[in-house]
C-alpha positions as CSV (number, residue, x, y, z in Angstrom):
1,M,-16.4,-85.5,118.4
2,K,-16.4,-82.5,116.2
3,E,-19.0,-80.9,118.6
4,Q,-17.2,-81.7,121.8
5,N,-14.0,-80.6,120.3
6,D,-15.9,-77.3,119.3
7,Y,-17.0,-76.9,122.5
8,L,-13.8,-77.4,124.6
9,S,-12.2,-74.8,122.0
10,S,-15.0,-72.3,122.5
11,I,-14.3,-72.1,126.6
12,G,-10.7,-71.7,125.6
13,F,-9.2,-75.5,126.0
14,I,-6.9,-77.1,123.0
15,A,-8.8,-79.4,122.1
16,T,-8.6,-81.8,118.5
17,Y,-10.0,-85.1,117.3
18,I,-8.6,-87.7,115.6
19,G,-10.6,-88.1,112.4
20,M,-11.5,-87.2,108.8
21,E,-11.2,-83.6,109.0
22,S,-8.7,-83.6,112.0
23,D,-5.4,-81.0,112.8
24,E,-2.9,-83.9,111.8
25,N,0.1,-81.8,112.9
26,G,-1.6,-80.2,116.1
27,I,-1.9,-84.3,117.4
28,L,1.7,-85.4,116.0
29,E,3.1,-82.0,117.8
30,G,0.9,-82.4,121.0
31,N,-0.4,-79.1,120.5
32,S,-3.8,-80.3,122.8
33,Q,-4.8,-80.9,125.7
34,F,-8.1,-83.1,124.9
35,I,-8.1,-85.4,122.1
36,F,-11.2,-87.3,120.8
37,S,-11.4,-90.2,118.9
38,S,-13.1,-93.7,117.7
39,P,-11.2,-96.7,118.5
40,E,-11.0,-96.9,114.6
41,S,-8.8,-93.8,114.2
42,I,-6.8,-94.4,117.3
43,L,-5.9,-97.9,115.9
44,S,-4.7,-96.4,112.7
45,I,-1.8,-94.3,114.2
46,S,1.0,-96.6,113.9
47,N,3.4,-94.7,116.1
48,L,0.9,-93.9,118.6
49,K,2.3,-95.2,121.6
50,D,5.6,-93.1,120.7
51,M,3.8,-90.5,120.3
52,L,2.4,-90.4,123.3
53,T,5.1,-91.0,125.2
54,T,7.0,-87.6,123.8
55,H,7.5,-84.3,126.0
56,A,4.8,-83.2,124.1
57,Y,2.4,-84.7,125.6
58,K,3.2,-84.3,129.0
59,T,0.4,-82.0,129.3
60,L,-2.2,-83.8,127.7
61,E,-5.2,-84.0,130.1
62,L,-7.8,-86.6,128.6
63,L,-7.9,-88.9,125.6
64,V,-11.3,-90.0,125.1
65,V,-12.3,-92.9,122.6
66,D,-15.7,-93.1,121.5
67,E,-17.5,-95.7,120.3
68,A,-20.9,-94.4,118.7
69,V,-23.9,-97.0,118.1
70,I,-25.7,-95.4,115.2
71,Y,-28.6,-97.7,114.9
72,W,-29.4,-99.8,118.5
73,N,-31.3,-103.1,117.5
74,D,-29.6,-103.5,113.8
75,P,-27.1,-105.9,113.6
76,S,-25.9,-104.6,110.3
77,A,-24.9,-101.8,112.4
78,L,-22.5,-103.5,114.4
C-alpha cells in the first residue's frame, strides 16, 4: 500500500494509507483523495462510519481495501 500511496503522491494526488506508518491526523481530517487500507486496519478504526460521513470526506475519490495473500498454497498463512 505504501508503494501505491507514494506513486499517486508523486503524480500530484493526495493519497495516504491506514497502516503502521500512516498519517493518522491526515486520515481523520479528510485531507486525502485516496486512502489505501487492509481489512484489519480499516476495522480497527472505531469511528469509521462517523469519519467517512463528515464534510471533509466529501472529496474522497477512492477507498481501497486490499487483502494480500503472502504465500499461496500455505494454509498457515491464512
